[in-house]
C-alpha positions as CSV (number, residue, x, y, z in Angstrom):
1,M,38.0,-36.1,-115.7
2,D,36.6,-32.8,-116.7
3,N,33.5,-31.4,-115.0
4,K,32.5,-29.6,-118.1
5,D,31.3,-32.7,-119.8
6,V,29.0,-33.9,-117.1
7,P,25.4,-32.7,-117.7
8,V,23.9,-30.8,-114.8
9,Q,20.6,-32.0,-113.7
10,E,18.2,-29.5,-112.3
11,S,16.7,-30.4,-109.0
12,P,13.0,-29.9,-108.3
13,E,12.1,-26.9,-106.4
14,L,12.0,-27.6,-102.6
15,L,9.9,-24.7,-101.6
16,H,6.3,-24.4,-102.8
17,S,4.2,-21.4,-103.1
18,F,1.0,-21.5,-101.0
19,N,-1.0,-18.9,-102.8
20,G,-4.1,-21.1,-102.7
21,S,-4.1,-22.0,-106.3
22,E,-3.2,-25.7,-105.6
23,A,-4.9,-26.1,-102.2
24,Q,-8.6,-26.7,-102.1
25,C,-10.3,-24.9,-99.2
26,M,-13.8,-25.6,-97.8
27,S,-15.9,-22.6,-98.5
28,K,-17.6,-20.8,-95.7
29,S,-21.1,-21.8,-96.8
30,T,-20.1,-25.5,-97.1
31,F,-18.6,-25.4,-93.6
32,I,-21.8,-23.8,-92.1
33,M,-23.9,-26.5,-93.8
34,A,-21.7,-29.3,-92.5
35,L,-21.9,-27.8,-89.0
36,V,-25.7,-27.5,-89.1
37,F,-25.9,-31.1,-90.3
38,V,-23.7,-32.4,-87.4
39,I,-25.8,-30.5,-84.9
40,L,-29.1,-31.8,-86.3
41,L,-27.6,-35.3,-86.3
42,G,-26.7,-35.0,-82.6
43,I,-30.2,-33.7,-81.7
44,T,-31.9,-36.5,-83.6
45,S,-29.7,-39.3,-82.1
46,G,-30.3,-37.9,-78.6
47,Y,-34.1,-37.9,-79.2
48,V,-34.0,-41.5,-80.4
49,V,-32.0,-42.6,-77.4
50,V,-34.4,-40.9,-75.0
51,S,-37.5,-42.1,-76.7
52,N,-36.3,-45.7,-76.8
53,S,-35.6,-45.8,-73.0
54,T,-37.5,-48.7,-71.5
55,S,-37.5,-47.6,-67.9
56,S,-39.8,-45.0,-66.4
57,P,-38.4,-42.9,-63.6
58,S,-41.4,-43.4,-61.4
59,S,-44.8,-44.9,-61.4
60,P,-47.8,-42.5,-61.6
61,Q,-48.9,-43.6,-58.1
62,A,-45.7,-42.3,-56.4
63,S,-46.5,-38.6,-56.9
64,N,-50.0,-39.1,-55.4
65,I,-48.9,-40.4,-52.0
66,T,-48.6,-37.6,-49.5
67,S,-49.3,-39.5,-46.2
68,S,-49.3,-42.9,-44.7
69,S,-53.1,-43.0,-44.6
70,Q,-53.2,-43.2,-48.4
71,I,-51.1,-46.4,-48.3
72,S,-52.8,-49.8,-48.7
73,K,-51.6,-53.3,-49.3
74,G,-50.4,-54.0,-52.8
75,I,-49.5,-50.4,-53.8
76,V,-46.2,-50.1,-55.7
77,V,-44.3,-46.9,-56.0
78,G,-40.9,-46.0,-57.6
79,S,-38.9,-47.0,-60.6
80,N,-39.6,-50.0,-62.8
81,D,-35.8,-50.2,-63.7
82,A,-35.0,-53.8,-62.7
83,K,-31.5,-53.6,-64.0
84,T,-30.4,-50.8,-61.7
85,F,-32.5,-51.8,-58.7
86,K,-31.8,-55.6,-58.7
87,D,-31.4,-56.2,-55.0
88,S,-34.5,-56.8,-52.9
89,T,-35.6,-57.6,-49.4
90,E,-38.6,-57.2,-47.1
91,G,-39.4,-56.2,-43.6
92,V,-41.0,-53.5,-41.4
93,L,-39.7,-49.9,-42.1
94,K,-38.5,-47.9,-39.1
95,N,-37.1,-44.4,-38.9
96,G,-33.3,-43.9,-38.3
97,G,-30.0,-45.1,-39.7
98,I,-26.8,-46.2,-38.0
99,D,-23.9,-43.8,-37.4
100,G,-25.0,-41.5,-40.3
101,E,-25.6,-44.3,-42.8
102,G,-29.2,-44.5,-44.1
103,Q,-32.2,-42.4,-43.1
104,Y,-34.4,-45.5,-42.3
105,H,-33.9,-49.2,-41.6
106,L,-35.8,-52.3,-42.5
107,V,-36.3,-54.6,-39.5
108,R,-36.0,-58.3,-40.6
109,P,-36.2,-61.5,-38.6
110,G,-33.0,-62.5,-36.9
111,G,-32.2,-59.4,-34.8
112,D,-30.4,-56.2,-35.3
113,S,-27.6,-57.8,-37.4
114,Q,-30.1,-58.5,-40.1
115,D,-31.4,-54.9,-40.4
116,V,-31.0,-53.2,-43.8
117,Y,-30.3,-49.5,-43.7
118,L,-32.0,-47.5,-46.4
119,T,-31.8,-44.2,-48.3
120,S,-33.6,-43.1,-51.4
121,S,-33.7,-40.2,-53.7
122,I,-36.6,-41.6,-55.8
123,V,-39.1,-42.7,-53.2
124,D,-40.2,-40.8,-50.1
125,L,-39.8,-43.5,-47.5
126,S,-41.3,-41.5,-44.7
127,A,-44.9,-42.4,-45.8
128,F,-44.1,-46.2,-45.3
129,I,-42.9,-46.1,-41.6
130,D,-44.2,-49.0,-39.6
131,K,-45.5,-50.8,-42.7
132,K,-44.3,-54.2,-43.9
133,I,-42.8,-53.5,-47.3
134,K,-40.7,-55.1,-50.0
135,V,-37.9,-52.9,-51.4
136,N,-35.9,-53.1,-54.6
137,G,-32.7,-51.2,-54.6
138,Q,-29.0,-51.0,-55.3
139,T,-26.5,-52.0,-52.6
140,Q,-24.1,-49.3,-51.6
141,A,-20.7,-49.4,-49.8
142,A,-21.1,-48.9,-46.1
143,R,-18.8,-48.4,-43.1
144,K,-21.0,-49.3,-40.2
145,A,-24.2,-50.8,-41.7
146,G,-24.2,-54.4,-42.6
147,W,-26.3,-53.7,-45.6
148,L,-26.9,-50.2,-47.0
149,M,-29.3,-49.9,-49.9
150,D,-30.5,-47.1,-52.2
151,V,-34.2,-47.8,-52.7
152,G,-35.7,-47.4,-56.1
153,R,-39.0,-49.2,-55.6
154,V,-41.4,-50.0,-52.7
155,E,-44.2,-52.5,-52.6
156,V,-46.5,-52.6,-49.6
157,L,-47.1,-56.1,-48.3
158,E,-49.3,-55.4,-45.2
């Protein structure tokens, strides 16, 4: 067989020129407009999330209490967030924790084993010492305390 009679097929070019004529690039002004749009969308969505928040960080009465003489039966201070602070108990608030856990403790009927050790970054518990209160909080892991709670809301019972 003779190779001269076989037609030669030309193969397509394997390398392409990237001079920009075929590629479509985003112009600088289009890129800046898209970036501004994304930033505005982020700001707007953040505002919507914050404005639709149902929980208030603290009641208006909480900032007004500066001493235990201003505390009366029925006063409620702290957060209204029932989802976060779902645990509750009541007793007489005393100063002091147990082995570094809690700054205060709630004395309840049944002896020392029933005490609840408390800490709070929302409510200043020092104004409620020696008062019978109901606390709403979130149970924390403890090493020594039988029950360690982060208090978010306090209601004065007596």
